[in-house]
N, CA, C and O atoms as a GROMACS GRO file, in nm:
protein
  644
    1UNK      N    1  10.283  13.378   7.020
    1UNK     CA    2  10.352  13.261   6.985
    1UNK      C    3  10.506  13.296   6.949
    1UNK      O    4  10.545  13.399   6.893
    2UNK      N    5  10.591  13.180   6.996
    2UNK     CA    6  10.720  13.218   6.978
    2UNK      C    7  10.793  13.100   6.912
    2UNK      O    8  10.793  12.994   6.976
    3UNK      N    9  10.850  13.103   6.800
    3UNK     CA   10  10.918  12.992   6.748
    3UNK      C   11  10.984  12.901   6.843
    3UNK      O   12  11.021  12.956   6.947
    4UNK      N   13  11.006  12.785   6.832
    4UNK     CA   14  11.077  12.705   6.924
    4UNK      C   15  11.226  12.722   6.876
    4UNK      O   16  11.243  12.774   6.766
    5UNK      N   17  11.336  12.684   6.952
    5UNK     CA   18  11.477  12.664   6.936
    5UNK      C   19  11.500  12.579   6.817
    5UNK      O   20  11.570  12.617   6.723
    6UNK      N   21  11.434  12.452   6.821
    6UNK     CA   22  11.468  12.380   6.717
    6UNK      C   23  11.430  12.405   6.574
    6UNK      O   24  11.495  12.371   6.475
    7UNK      N   25  11.311  12.472   6.577
    7UNK     CA   26  11.265  12.542   6.451
    7UNK      C   27  11.333  12.659   6.399
    7UNK      O   28  11.332  12.691   6.280
    8UNK      N   29  11.382  12.711   6.475
    8UNK     CA   30  11.504  12.843   6.458
    8UNK      C   31  11.619  12.772   6.353
    8UNK      O   32  11.652  12.798   6.237
    9UNK      N   33  11.668  12.663   6.457
    9UNK     CA   34  11.784  12.619   6.396
    9UNK      C   35  11.780  12.529   6.274
    9UNK      O   36  11.877  12.519   6.199
   10UNK      N   37  11.665  12.464   6.256
   10UNK     CA   38  11.631  12.398   6.137
   10UNK      C   39  11.626  12.490   6.030
   10UNK      O   40  11.667  12.454   5.920
   11UNK      N   41  11.579  12.610   6.048
   11UNK     CA   42  11.568  12.711   5.950
   11UNK      C   43  11.700  12.771   5.917
   11UNK      O   44  11.722  12.814   5.804
   12UNK      N   45  11.796  12.777   6.018
   12UNK     CA   46  11.942  12.804   5.988
   12UNK      C   47  12.020  12.738   5.922
   12UNK      O   48  12.111  12.787   5.855
   13UNK      N   49  11.985  12.574   5.936
   13UNK     CA   50  12.052  12.469   5.887
   13UNK      C   51  12.005  12.459   5.766
   13UNK      O   52  12.095  12.425   5.689
   14UNK      N   53  11.888  12.475   5.705
   14UNK     CA   54  11.862  12.484   5.554
   14UNK      C   55  11.912  12.579   5.491
   14UNK      O   56  11.964  12.551   5.383
   15UNK      N   57  11.913  12.716   5.536
   15UNK     CA   58  11.939  12.820   5.488
   15UNK      C   59  12.109  12.796   5.469
   15UNK      O   60  12.158  12.812   5.357
   16UNK      N   61  12.165  12.770   5.546
   16UNK     CA   62  12.312  12.726   5.547
   16UNK      C   63  12.329  12.634   5.419
   16UNK      O   64  12.404  12.668   5.327
   17UNK      N   65  12.273  12.542   5.417
   17UNK     CA   66  12.257  12.438   5.309
   17UNK      C   67  12.225  12.488   5.172
   17UNK      O   68  12.272  12.433   5.072
   18UNK      N   69  12.151  12.583   5.167
   18UNK     CA   70  12.071  12.637   5.043
   18UNK      C   71  12.173  12.755   4.982
   18UNK      O   72  12.161  12.795   4.866
   19UNK      N   73  12.265  12.800   5.063
   19UNK     CA   74  12.366  12.886   5.017
   19UNK      C   75  12.480  12.829   4.947
   19UNK      O   76  12.561  12.902   4.889
   20UNK      N   77  12.492  12.699   4.950
   20UNK     CA   78  12.597  12.619   4.881
   20UNK      C   79  12.536  12.554   4.739
   20UNK      O   80  12.418  12.527   4.718
   21UNK      N   81  12.651  12.538   4.647
   21UNK     CA   82  12.607  12.475   4.532
   21UNK      C   83  12.488  12.354   4.547
   21UNK      O   84  12.458  12.302   4.655
   22UNK      N   85  12.437  12.327   4.439
   22UNK     CA   86  12.302  12.242   4.455
   22UNK      C   87  12.388  12.123   4.458
   22UNK      O   88  12.477  12.095   4.378
   23UNK      N   89  12.347  12.052   4.570
   23UNK     CA   90  12.378  11.874   4.597
   23UNK      C   91  12.538  11.899   4.670
   23UNK      O   92  12.616  11.807   4.698
   24UNK      N   93  12.556  12.006   4.686
   24UNK     CA   94  12.707  12.018   4.806
   24UNK      C   95  12.678  11.945   4.933
   24UNK      O   96  12.583  11.955   5.011
   25UNK      N   97  12.779  11.873   4.934
   25UNK     CA   98  12.779  11.786   5.091
   25UNK      C   99  12.860  11.862   5.188
   25UNK      O  100  12.981  11.881   5.180
   26UNK      N  101  12.785  11.902   5.276
   26UNK     CA  102  12.848  11.999   5.392
   26UNK      C  103  12.830  11.917   5.535
   26UNK      O  104  12.730  11.868   5.589
   27UNK      N  105  12.982  11.926   5.578
   27UNK     CA  106  13.014  11.845   5.676
   27UNK      C  107  12.916  11.910   5.803
   27UNK      O  108  12.876  12.026   5.804
   28UNK      N  109  12.890  11.815   5.899
   28UNK     CA  110  12.793  11.859   6.006
   28UNK      C  111  12.844  11.968   6.102
   28UNK      O  112  12.765  12.048   6.152
   29UNK      N  113  12.999  11.971   6.131
   29UNK     CA  114  13.047  12.054   6.224
   29UNK      C  115  13.055  12.192   6.157
   29UNK      O  116  13.037  12.295   6.222
   30UNK      N  117  13.084  12.192   6.024
   30UNK     CA  118  13.075  12.344   5.954
   30UNK      C  119  12.946  12.411   5.952
   30UNK      O  120  12.934  12.534   5.958
   31UNK      N  121  12.840  12.319   5.944
   31UNK     CA  122  12.727  12.386   5.961
   31UNK      C  123  12.707  12.420   6.125
   31UNK      O  124  12.669  12.534   6.150
   32UNK      N  125  12.722  12.351   6.212
   32UNK     CA  126  12.684  12.380   6.345
   32UNK      C  127  12.784  12.499   6.378
   32UNK      O  128  12.745  12.590   6.452
   33UNK      N  129  12.919  12.500   6.321
   33UNK     CA  130  12.983  12.639   6.347
   33UNK      C  131  12.942  12.743   6.291
   33UNK      O  132  12.921  12.844   6.358
   34UNK      N  133  12.923  12.742   6.156
   34UNK     CA  134  12.868  12.891   6.104
   34UNK      C  135  12.723  12.911   6.112
   34UNK      O  136  12.672  13.023   6.106
   35UNK      N  137  12.660  12.808   6.127
   35UNK     CA  138  12.514  12.884   6.174
   35UNK      C  139  12.452  12.889   6.320
   35UNK      O  140  12.334  12.900   6.354
   36UNK      N  141  12.578  12.876   6.399
   36UNK     CA  142  12.554  12.872   6.530
   36UNK      C  143  12.483  12.784   6.607
   36UNK      O  144  12.442  12.825   6.716
   37UNK      N  145  12.461  12.678   6.575
   37UNK     CA  146  12.378  12.556   6.628
   37UNK      C  147  12.459  12.469   6.702
   37UNK      O  148  12.570  12.437   6.661
   38UNK      N  149  12.410  12.424   6.812
   38UNK     CA  150  12.494  12.318   6.900
   38UNK      C  151  12.484  12.183   6.807
   38UNK      O  152  12.384  12.128   6.762
   39UNK      N  153  12.620  12.149   6.793
   39UNK     CA  154  12.620  12.009   6.723
   39UNK      C  155  12.537  11.898   6.760
   39UNK      O  156  12.492  11.824   6.672
   40UNK      N  157  12.511  11.880   6.882
   40UNK     CA  158  12.402  11.754   6.931
   40UNK      C  159  12.294  11.809   6.906
   40UNK      O  160  12.214  11.721   6.876
   41UNK      N  161  12.246  11.916   6.901
   41UNK     CA  162  12.112  11.944   6.880
   41UNK      C  163  12.072  11.916   6.717
   41UNK      O  164  11.972  11.854   6.680
   42UNK      N  165  12.167  11.973   6.638
   42UNK     CA  166  12.189  11.956   6.470
   42UNK      C  167  12.160  11.850   6.461
   42UNK      O  168  12.057  11.840   6.395
   43UNK      N  169  12.210  11.722   6.507
   43UNK     CA  170  12.194  11.591   6.473
   43UNK      C  171  12.041  11.551   6.491
   43UNK      O  172  11.981  11.486   6.405
   44UNK      N  173  11.978  11.598   6.617
   44UNK     CA  174  11.854  11.567   6.610
   44UNK      C  175  11.758  11.618   6.516
   44UNK      O  176  11.674  11.550   6.457
   45UNK      N  177  11.778  11.761   6.503
   45UNK     CA  178  11.711  11.834   6.363
   45UNK      C  179  11.716  11.768   6.264
   45UNK      O  180  11.614  11.730   6.207
   46UNK      N  181  11.843  11.739   6.219
   46UNK     CA  182  11.868  11.682   6.075
   46UNK      C  183  11.788  11.561   6.082
   46UNK      O  184  11.705  11.562   5.991
   47UNK      N  185  11.782  11.463   6.150
   47UNK     CA  186  11.690  11.382   6.146
   47UNK      C  187  11.543  11.379   6.088
   47UNK      O  188  11.490  11.305   6.005
   48UNK      N  189  11.494  11.490   6.167
   48UNK     CA  190  11.368  11.521   6.143
   48UNK      C  191  11.339  11.593   5.995
   48UNK      O  192  11.235  11.593   5.930
   49UNK      N  193  11.481  11.658   5.961
   49UNK     CA  194  11.441  11.744   5.814
   49UNK      C  195  11.477  11.634   5.712
   49UNK      O  196  11.436  11.647   5.597
   50UNK      N  197  11.553  11.522   5.749
   50UNK     CA  198  11.567  11.419   5.659
   50UNK      C  199  11.418  11.327   5.644
   50UNK      O  200  11.373  11.293   5.535
   51UNK      N  201  11.364  11.301   5.754
   51UNK     CA  202  11.229  11.259   5.749
   51UNK      C  203  11.134  11.320   5.668
   51UNK      O  204  11.041  11.249   5.631
   52UNK      N  205  11.136  11.415   5.639
   52UNK     CA  206  11.052  11.509   5.569
   52UNK      C  207  11.097  11.535   5.428
   52UNK      O  208  11.032  11.608   5.354
   53UNK      N  209  11.208  11.476   5.389
   53UNK     CA  210  11.251  11.471   5.280
   53UNK      C  211  11.331  11.624   5.224
   53UNK      O  212  11.347  11.648   5.105
   54UNK      N  213  11.372  11.706   5.323
   54UNK     CA  214  11.432  11.845   5.297
   54UNK      C  215  11.578  11.832   5.275
   54UNK      O  216  11.638  11.898   5.190
   55UNK      N  217  11.642  11.734   5.366
   55UNK     CA  218  11.779  11.708   5.340
   55UNK      C  219  11.804  11.574   5.334
   55UNK      O  220  11.713  11.495   5.360
   56UNK      N  221  11.924  11.532   5.300
   56UNK     CA  222  11.968  11.390   5.306
   56UNK      C  223  12.103  11.379   5.373
   56UNK      O  224  12.209  11.433   5.342
   57UNK      N  225  12.076  11.296   5.472
   57UNK     CA  226  12.221  11.276   5.553
   57UNK      C  227  12.299  11.163   5.502
   57UNK      O  228  12.238  11.061   5.468
   58UNK      N  229  12.444  11.171   5.491
   58UNK     CA  230  12.533  11.090   5.440
   58UNK      C  231  12.627  11.031   5.573
   58UNK      O  232  12.691  11.101   5.651
   59UNK      N  233  12.619  10.934   5.574
   59UNK     CA  234  12.744  10.898   5.682
   59UNK      C  235  12.852  10.871   5.656
   59UNK      O  236  12.883  10.874   5.538
   60UNK      N  237  12.957  10.832   5.763
   60UNK     CA  238  13.082  10.806   5.724
   60UNK      C  239  13.162  10.919   5.750
   60UNK      O  240  13.118  11.027   5.790
   61UNK      N  241  13.310  10.886   5.721
   61UNK     CA  242  13.440  11.002   5.786
   61UNK      C  243  13.406  11.131   5.654
   61UNK      O  244  13.425  11.250   5.682
   62UNK      N  245  13.365  11.095   5.538
   62UNK     CA  246  13.335  11.220   5.460
   62UNK      C  247  13.190  11.238   5.447
   62UNK      O  248  13.144  11.282   5.342
   63UNK      N  249  13.111  11.206   5.552
   63UNK     CA  250  12.968  11.236   5.549
   63UNK      C  251  12.930  11.380   5.565
   63UNK      O  252  13.014  11.470   5.574
   64UNK      N  253  12.782  11.404   5.568
   64UNK     CA  254  12.746  11.549   5.591
   64UNK      C  255  12.597  11.551   5.541
   64UNK      O  256  12.533  11.449   5.514
   65UNK      N  257  12.550  11.681   5.533
   65UNK     CA  258  12.418  11.707   5.499
   65UNK      C  259  12.393  11.732   5.352
   65UNK      O  260  12.478  11.808   5.305
   66UNK      N  261  12.308  11.695   5.272
   66UNK     CA  262  12.283  11.770   5.154
   66UNK      C  263  12.153  11.801   5.134
   66UNK      O  264  12.064  11.720   5.160
   67UNK      N  265  12.125  11.941   5.078
   67UNK     CA  266  11.989  11.962   5.043
   67UNK      C  267  11.906  11.869   4.945
   67UNK      O  268  11.958  11.864   4.833
   68UNK      N  269  11.806  11.805   4.958
   68UNK     CA  270  11.733  11.708   4.890
   68UNK      C  271  11.652  11.783   4.799
   68UNK      O  272  11.603  11.713   4.710
   69UNK      N  273  11.620  11.922   4.795
   69UNK     CA  274  11.556  11.986   4.703
   69UNK      C  275  11.603  12.122   4.674
   69UNK      O  276  11.684  12.185   4.742
   70UNK      N  277  11.540  12.164   4.559
   70UNK     CA  278  11.609  12.289   4.528
   70UNK      C  279  11.538  12.380   4.623
   70UNK      O  280  11.425  12.365   4.668
   71UNK      N  281  11.622  12.476   4.647
   71UNK     CA  282  11.579  12.603   4.760
   71UNK      C  283  11.456  12.668   4.728
   71UNK      O  284  11.381  12.716   4.813
   72UNK      N  285  11.436  12.670   4.599
   72UNK     CA  286  11.314  12.769   4.527
   72UNK      C  287  11.168  12.658   4.590
   72UNK      O  288  11.058  12.707   4.619
   73UNK      N  289  11.196  12.525   4.601
   73UNK     CA  290  11.092  12.436   4.620
   73UNK      C  291  11.078  12.414   4.776
   73UNK      O  292  11.002  12.326   4.818
   74UNK      N  293  11.151  12.492   4.863
   74UNK     CA  294  11.162  12.475   5.027
   74UNK      C  295  11.092  12.601   5.065
   74UNK      O  296  11.142  12.707   5.026
   75UNK      N  297  10.987  12.604   5.132
   75UNK     CA  298  10.962  12.740   5.196
   75UNK      C  299  10.966  12.742   5.347
   75UNK      O  300  10.960  12.633   5.403
   76UNK      N  301  10.976  12.850   5.421
   76UNK     CA  302  10.954  12.854   5.584
   76UNK      C  303  10.871  12.779   5.643
   76UNK      O  304  10.904  12.717   5.743
   77UNK      N  305  10.728  12.772   5.583
   77UNK     CA  306  10.649  12.725   5.663
   77UNK      C  307  10.665  12.551   5.659
   77UNK      O  308  10.619  12.473   5.742
   78UNK      N  309  10.727  12.525   5.565
   78UNK     CA  310  10.769  12.344   5.548
   78UNK      C  311  10.856  12.306   5.653
   78UNK      O  312  10.846  12.202   5.718
   79UNK      N  313  10.952  12.403   5.668
   79UNK     CA  314  11.065  12.381   5.755
   79UNK      C  315  11.022  12.418   5.911
   79UNK      O  316  11.059  12.349   6.006
   80UNK      N  317  10.940  12.532   5.923
   80UNK     CA  318  10.907  12.536   6.047
   80UNK      C  319  10.798  12.416   6.130
   80UNK      O  320  10.802  12.380   6.248
   81UNK      N  321  10.688  12.366   5.999
   81UNK     CA  322  10.622  12.274   6.058
   81UNK      C  323  10.673  12.138   6.071
   81UNK      O  324  10.622  12.046   6.134
   82UNK      N  325  10.780  12.140   6.004
   82UNK     CA  326  10.867  12.000   6.024
   82UNK      C  327  10.888  11.972   6.169
   82UNK      O  328  10.863  11.865   6.224
   83UNK      N  329  10.938  12.086   6.230
   83UNK     CA  330  10.999  12.088   6.359
   83UNK      C  331  10.871  12.077   6.471
   83UNK      O  332  10.869  12.000   6.567
   84UNK      N  333  10.768  12.171   6.436
   84UNK     CA  334  10.704  12.192   6.542
   84UNK      C  335  10.531  12.119   6.526
   84UNK      O  336  10.444  12.110   6.613
   85UNK      N  337  10.528  12.086   6.419
   85UNK     CA  338  10.395  12.033   6.390
   85UNK      C  339  10.296  12.166   6.313
   85UNK      O  340  10.340  12.279   6.292
   86UNK      N  341  10.183  12.127   6.286
   86UNK     CA  342  10.120  12.244   6.224
   86UNK      C  343  10.088  12.377   6.301
   86UNK      O  344  10.057  12.367   6.420
   87UNK      N  345  10.093  12.499   6.243
   87UNK     CA  346  10.083  12.618   6.333
   87UNK      C  347   9.965  12.632   6.371
   87UNK      O  348   9.889  12.643   6.274
   88UNK      N  349   9.906  12.639   6.486
   88UNK     CA  350   9.790  12.647   6.535
   88UNK      C  351   9.730  12.760   6.622
   88UNK      O  352   9.610  12.788   6.622
   89UNK      N  353   9.829  12.825   6.701
   89UNK     CA  354   9.829  12.946   6.776
   89UNK      C  355   9.746  12.927   6.900
   89UNK      O  356   9.776  13.006   6.988
   90UNK      N  357   9.643  12.838   6.932
   90UNK     CA  358   9.581  12.827   7.037
   90UNK      C  359   9.522  12.686   7.056
   90UNK      O  360   9.522  12.613   6.957
   91UNK      N  361   9.469  12.637   7.175
   91UNK     CA  362   9.378  12.547   7.218
   91UNK      C  363   9.260  12.525   7.154
   91UNK      O  364   9.220  12.412   7.124
   92UNK      N  365   9.194  12.645   7.127
   92UNK     CA  366   9.063  12.635   7.068
   92UNK      C  367   9.070  12.593   6.926
   92UNK      O  368   8.978  12.532   6.871
   93UNK      N  369   9.180  12.626   6.869
   93UNK     CA  370   9.185  12.567   6.732
   93UNK      C  371   9.238  12.431   6.714
   93UNK      O  372   9.214  12.354   6.620
   94UNK      N  373   9.330  12.408   6.841
   94UNK     CA  374   9.390  12.263   6.778
   94UNK      C  375   9.311  12.168   6.828
   94UNK      O  376   9.328  12.052   6.793
   95UNK      N  377   9.212  12.206   6.919
   95UNK     CA  378   9.123  12.099   6.994
   95UNK      C  379   8.994  12.154   6.993
   95UNK      O  380   8.947  12.184   7.103
   96UNK      N  381   8.924  12.174   6.884
   96UNK     CA  382   8.793  12.243   6.915
   96UNK      C  383   8.696  12.183   7.010
   96UNK      O  384   8.612  12.259   7.060
   97UNK      N  385   8.696  12.051   7.043
   97UNK     CA  386   8.637  11.998   7.125
   97UNK      C  387   8.646  12.045   7.262
   97UNK      O  388   8.564  12.017   7.350
   98UNK      N  389   8.756  12.124   7.277
   98UNK     CA  390   8.774  12.174   7.434
   98UNK      C  391   8.712  12.321   7.423
   98UNK      O  392   8.726  12.392   7.523
   99UNK      N  393   8.648  12.373   7.317
   99UNK     CA  394   8.591  12.500   7.320
   99UNK      C  395   8.450  12.490   7.302
   99UNK      O  396   8.412  12.459   7.190
  100UNK      N  397   8.367  12.511   7.389
  100UNK     CA  398   8.225  12.475   7.357
  100UNK      C  399   8.128  12.591   7.271
  100UNK      O  400   8.014  12.586   7.224
  101UNK      N  401   8.226  12.689   7.275
  101UNK     CA  402   8.192  12.801   7.211
  101UNK      C  403   8.241  12.855   7.078
  101UNK      O  404   8.217  12.963   7.024
  102UNK      N  405   8.325  12.741   7.032
  102UNK     CA  406   8.387  12.784   6.902
  102UNK      C  407   8.296  12.807   6.772
  102UNK      O  408   8.342  12.881   6.684
  103UNK      N  409   8.168  12.747   6.754
  103UNK     CA  410   8.097  12.757   6.650
  103UNK      C  411   8.052  12.883   6.637
  103UNK      O  412   8.026  12.917   6.521
  104UNK      N  413   8.029  12.990   6.753
  104UNK     CA  414   8.000  13.092   6.725
  104UNK      C  415   8.074  13.190   6.808
  104UNK      O  416   8.014  13.285   6.858
  105UNK      N  417   8.198  13.173   6.826
  105UNK     CA  418   8.284  13.244   6.876
  105UNK      C  419   8.369  13.349   6.806
  105UNK      O  420   8.461  13.307   6.735
  106UNK      N  421   8.352  13.476   6.814
  106UNK     CA  422   8.425  13.578   6.736
  106UNK      C  423   8.577  13.609   6.753
  106UNK      O  424   8.649  13.682   6.685
  107UNK      N  425   8.607  13.532   6.860
  107UNK     CA  426   8.755  13.526   6.885
  107UNK      C  427   8.824  13.385   6.837
  107UNK      O  428   8.944  13.375   6.809
  108UNK      N  429   8.732  13.283   6.832
  108UNK     CA  430   8.771  13.198   6.740
  108UNK      C  431   8.802  13.215   6.608
  108UNK      O  432   8.905  13.165   6.562
  109UNK      N  433   8.711  13.291   6.532
  109UNK     CA  434   8.743  13.314   6.392
  109UNK      C  435   8.857  13.406   6.388
  109UNK      O  436   8.943  13.384   6.303
  110UNK      N  437   8.871  13.512   6.471
  110UNK     CA  438   9.033  13.571   6.455
  110UNK      C  439   9.136  13.466   6.482
  110UNK      O  440   9.222  13.453   6.394
  111UNK      N  441   9.144  13.392   6.581
  111UNK     CA  442   9.252  13.304   6.578
  111UNK      C  443   9.269  13.218   6.450
  111UNK      O  444   9.384  13.197   6.411
  112UNK      N  445   9.169  13.168   6.385
  112UNK     CA  446   9.181  13.102   6.261
  112UNK      C  447   9.236  13.201   6.163
  112UNK      O  448   9.329  13.154   6.098
  113UNK      N  449   9.206  13.320   6.135
  113UNK     CA  450   9.237  13.416   6.067
  113UNK      C  451   9.364  13.427   6.034
  113UNK      O  452   9.416  13.420   5.922
  114UNK      N  453   9.433  13.453   6.185
  114UNK     CA  454   9.557  13.494   6.220
  114UNK      C  455   9.669  13.370   6.209
  114UNK      O  456   9.790  13.387   6.194
  115UNK      N  457   9.595  13.237   6.219
  115UNK     CA  458   9.669  13.134   6.181
  115UNK      C  459   9.713  13.133   6.024
  115UNK      O  460   9.824  13.130   5.973
  116UNK      N  461   9.586  13.136   5.969
  116UNK     CA  462   9.575  13.127   5.796
  116UNK      C  463   9.698  13.227   5.768
  116UNK      O  464   9.795  13.179   5.709
  117UNK      N  465   9.701  13.348   5.800
  117UNK     CA  466   9.773  13.450   5.759
  117UNK      C  467   9.912  13.417   5.779
  117UNK      O  468   9.989  13.418   5.683
  118UNK      N  469   9.952  13.388   5.893
  118UNK     CA  470  10.098  13.330   5.948
  118UNK      C  471  10.151  13.213   5.845
  118UNK      O  472  10.259  13.215   5.786
  119UNK      N  473  10.050  13.112   5.839
  119UNK     CA  474  10.096  13.016   5.741
  119UNK      C  475  10.111  13.059   5.616
  119UNK      O  476  10.214  13.021   5.560
  120UNK      N  477  10.027  13.137   5.545
  120UNK     CA  478  10.025  13.182   5.414
  120UNK      C  479  10.202  13.286   5.380
  120UNK      O  480  10.284  13.278   5.288
  121UNK      N  481  10.197  13.369   5.501
  121UNK     CA  482  10.326  13.456   5.516
  121UNK      C  483  10.451  13.343   5.478
  121UNK      O  484  10.519  13.344   5.376
  122UNK      N  485  10.458  13.260   5.578
  122UNK     CA  486  10.572  13.164   5.583
  122UNK      C  487  10.566  13.067   5.449
  122UNK      O  488  10.669  13.006   5.417
  123UNK      N  489  10.471  13.056   5.389
  123UNK     CA  490  10.464  12.940   5.271
  123UNK      C  491  10.505  13.032   5.157
  123UNK      O  492  10.554  12.981   5.056
  124UNK      N  493  10.491  13.151   5.167
  124UNK     CA  494  10.518  13.246   5.052
  124UNK      C  495  10.680  13.260   5.036
  124UNK      O  496  10.727  13.300   4.929
  125UNK      N  497  10.755  13.229   5.140
  125UNK     CA  498  10.902  13.271   5.141
  125UNK      C  499  10.977  13.147   5.103
  125UNK      O  500  10.951  13.051   5.177
  126UNK      N  501  11.062  13.125   5.009
  126UNK     CA  502  11.126  13.011   4.957
  126UNK      C  503  11.262  13.055   5.014
  126UNK      O  504  11.296  13.172   5.031
  127UNK      N  505  11.340  12.934   5.043
  127UNK     CA  506  11.492  12.957   5.062
  127UNK      C  507  11.558  12.998   4.961
  127UNK      O  508  11.676  13.023   4.986
  128UNK      N  509  11.522  13.014   4.844
  128UNK     CA  510  11.577  13.073   4.732
  128UNK      C  511  11.589  13.217   4.741
  128UNK      O  512  11.692  13.276   4.709
  129UNK      N  513  11.470  13.281   4.790
  129UNK     CA  514  11.441  13.419   4.805
  129UNK      C  515  11.546  13.458   4.922
  129UNK      O  516  11.626  13.551   4.918
  130UNK      N  517  11.525  13.350   5.046
  130UNK     CA  518  11.611  13.409   5.158
  130UNK      C  519  11.756  13.424   5.120
  130UNK      O  520  11.813  13.525   5.161
  131UNK      N  521  11.824  13.340   5.049
  131UNK     CA  522  11.944  13.328   4.992
  131UNK      C  523  12.003  13.462   4.906
  131UNK      O  524  12.107  13.527   4.910
  132UNK      N  525  11.874  13.468   4.826
  132UNK     CA  526  11.895  13.605   4.743
  132UNK      C  527  11.911  13.731   4.808
  132UNK      O  528  11.970  13.821   4.749
  133UNK      N  529  11.862  13.751   4.931
  133UNK     CA  530  11.867  13.861   5.034
  133UNK      C  531  11.961  13.842   5.124
  133UNK      O  532  12.022  13.735   5.122
  134UNK      N  533  11.991  13.934   5.216
  134UNK     CA  534  12.102  13.912   5.317
  134UNK      C  535  12.043  13.810   5.400
  134UNK      O  536  11.924  13.805   5.432
  135UNK      N  537  12.139  13.724   5.433
  135UNK     CA  538  12.097  13.615   5.516
  135UNK      C  539  12.177  13.635   5.692
  135UNK      O  540  12.280  13.694   5.728
  136UNK      N  541  12.087  13.567   5.757
  136UNK     CA  542  12.144  13.565   5.897
  136UNK      C  543  12.283  13.495   5.927
  136UNK      O  544  12.363  13.512   6.018
  137UNK      N  545  12.283  13.427   5.837
  137UNK     CA  546  12.426  13.323   5.859
  137UNK      C  547  12.534  13.388   5.790
  137UNK      O  548  12.528  13.452   5.686
  138UNK      N  549  12.653  13.357   5.877
  138UNK     CA  550  12.774  13.440   5.828
  138UNK      C  551  12.832  13.372   5.718
  138UNK      O  552  12.793  13.261   5.683
  139UNK      N  553  12.921  13.433   5.664
  139UNK     CA  554  12.990  13.375   5.525
  139UNK      C  555  13.111  13.332   5.588
  139UNK      O  556  13.174  13.391   5.677
  140UNK      N  557  13.144  13.193   5.518
  140UNK     CA  558  13.250  13.140   5.577
  140UNK      C  559  13.389  13.211   5.568
  140UNK      O  560  13.422  13.289   5.479
  141UNK      N  561  13.448  13.180   5.650
  141UNK     CA  562  13.582  13.290   5.668
  141UNK      C  563  13.663  13.256   5.512
  141UNK      O  564  13.719  13.349   5.455
  142UNK      N  565  13.664  13.150   5.465
  142UNK     CA  566  13.743  13.089   5.352
  142UNK      C  567  13.701  13.200   5.232
  142UNK      O  568  13.781  13.225   5.142
  143UNK      N  569  13.591  13.253   5.237
  143UNK     CA  570  13.540  13.323   5.137
  143UNK      C  571  13.585  13.455   5.173
  143UNK      O  572  13.650  13.513   5.086
  144UNK      N  573  13.571  13.501   5.253
  144UNK     CA  574  13.617  13.631   5.311
  144UNK      C  575  13.766  13.663   5.303
  144UNK      O  576  13.810  13.778   5.303
  145UNK      N  577  13.856  13.526   5.295
  145UNK     CA  578  13.996  13.571   5.289
  145UNK      C  579  14.019  13.539   5.126
  145UNK      O  580  14.137  13.546   5.094
  146UNK      N  581  13.946  13.514   5.044
  146UNK     CA  582  13.994  13.461   4.919
  146UNK      C  583  14.000  13.592   4.848
  146UNK      O  584  13.913  13.679   4.852
  147UNK      N  585  14.138  13.594   4.766
  147UNK     CA  586  14.166  13.759   4.708
  147UNK      C  587  14.087  13.769   4.591
  147UNK      O  588  14.062  13.680   4.510
  148UNK      N  589  14.047  13.897   4.592
  148UNK     CA  590  13.955  13.940   4.490
  148UNK      C  591  14.060  13.991   4.370
  148UNK      O  592  14.165  14.047   4.397
  149UNK      N  593  14.025  13.970   4.262
  149UNK     CA  594  14.092  14.024   4.149
  149UNK      C  595  14.021  14.083   4.036
  149UNK      O  596  13.911  14.033   4.010
  150UNK      N  597  14.062  14.181   3.963
  150UNK     CA  598  13.994  14.238   3.869
  150UNK      C  599  14.063  14.183   3.729
  150UNK      O  600  14.184  14.194   3.712
  151UNK      N  601  14.000  14.141   3.658
  151UNK     CA  602  14.040  14.091   3.517
  151UNK      C  603  14.100  14.203   3.449
  151UNK      O  604  14.049  14.313   3.470
  152UNK      N  605  14.226  14.194   3.350
  152UNK     CA  606  14.268  14.303   3.275
  152UNK      C  607  14.193  14.347   3.171
  152UNK      O  608  14.205  14.460   3.123
  153UNK      N  609  14.103  14.250   3.127
  153UNK     CA  610  14.005  14.268   3.028
  153UNK      C  611  13.881  14.376   3.071
  153UNK      O  612  13.818  14.451   2.996
  154UNK      N  613  13.871  14.363   3.185
  154UNK     CA  614  13.775  14.448   3.272
  154UNK      C  615  13.793  14.587   3.279
  154UNK      O  616  13.871  14.630   3.364
  155UNK      N  617  13.736  14.659   3.208
  155UNK     CA  618  13.777  14.842   3.239
  155UNK      C  619  13.727  14.860   3.367
  155UNK      O  620  13.626  14.811   3.418
  156UNK      N  621  13.820  14.945   3.419
  156UNK     CA  622  13.810  15.012   3.542
  156UNK      C  623  13.704  15.109   3.567
  156UNK      O  624  13.705  15.217   3.509
  157UNK      N  625  13.609  15.077   3.651
  157UNK     CA  626  13.473  15.156   3.638
  157UNK      C  627  13.486  15.288   3.654
  157UNK      O  628  13.405  15.369   3.608
  158UNK      N  629  13.608  15.324   3.735
  158UNK     CA  630  13.603  15.497   3.767
  158UNK      C  631  13.661  15.558   3.634
  158UNK      O  632  13.650  15.676   3.602
  159UNK      N  633  13.710  15.482   3.579
  159UNK     CA  634  13.796  15.539   3.436
  159UNK      C  635  13.664  15.561   3.317
  159UNK      O  636  13.668  15.649   3.231
  160UNK      N  637  13.573  15.482   3.331
  160UNK     CA  638  13.439  15.488   3.219
  160UNK      C  639  13.344  15.579   3.258
  160UNK      O  640  13.262  15.624   3.177
  161UNK      N  641  13.346  15.619   3.397
  161UNK     CA  642  13.261  15.766   3.449
  161UNK      C  643  13.300  15.888   3.407
  161UNK      O  644  13.240  15.988   3.444
   0.00000   0.00000   0.00000
């Protein structure tokens, strides 16, 4: 099984939004550029994510996308299945009528188990967790260029050791 490009881009889009402050409106071009998603493809993906209630699309010159839920309440399974439908792995699971032996087939049971394990794994991972770990989305250049300062009240760590 291979994840579709649309599902991969949807994960990137949601991850990018999850890295922002809650309720932050993010420009579509920024998401496309930073998450490496073709802009025309992002518009289609956003429609599906909005229909699922994962993001909100705001129109106009100052429009963009907003995450509709807390990142802790969005999991990988929800985003992936929004884009590809229910994960099924093969035809004998998706169309049991197409397999005459499905009731007593040992391979059929393995497919169901693998499907259930994959779905459970994806469901256990929230976007809050993904943001807390090192993510695959690059940090905006503005954040990299921002000067870092040490407060005069903060002791130098080397001096206290």
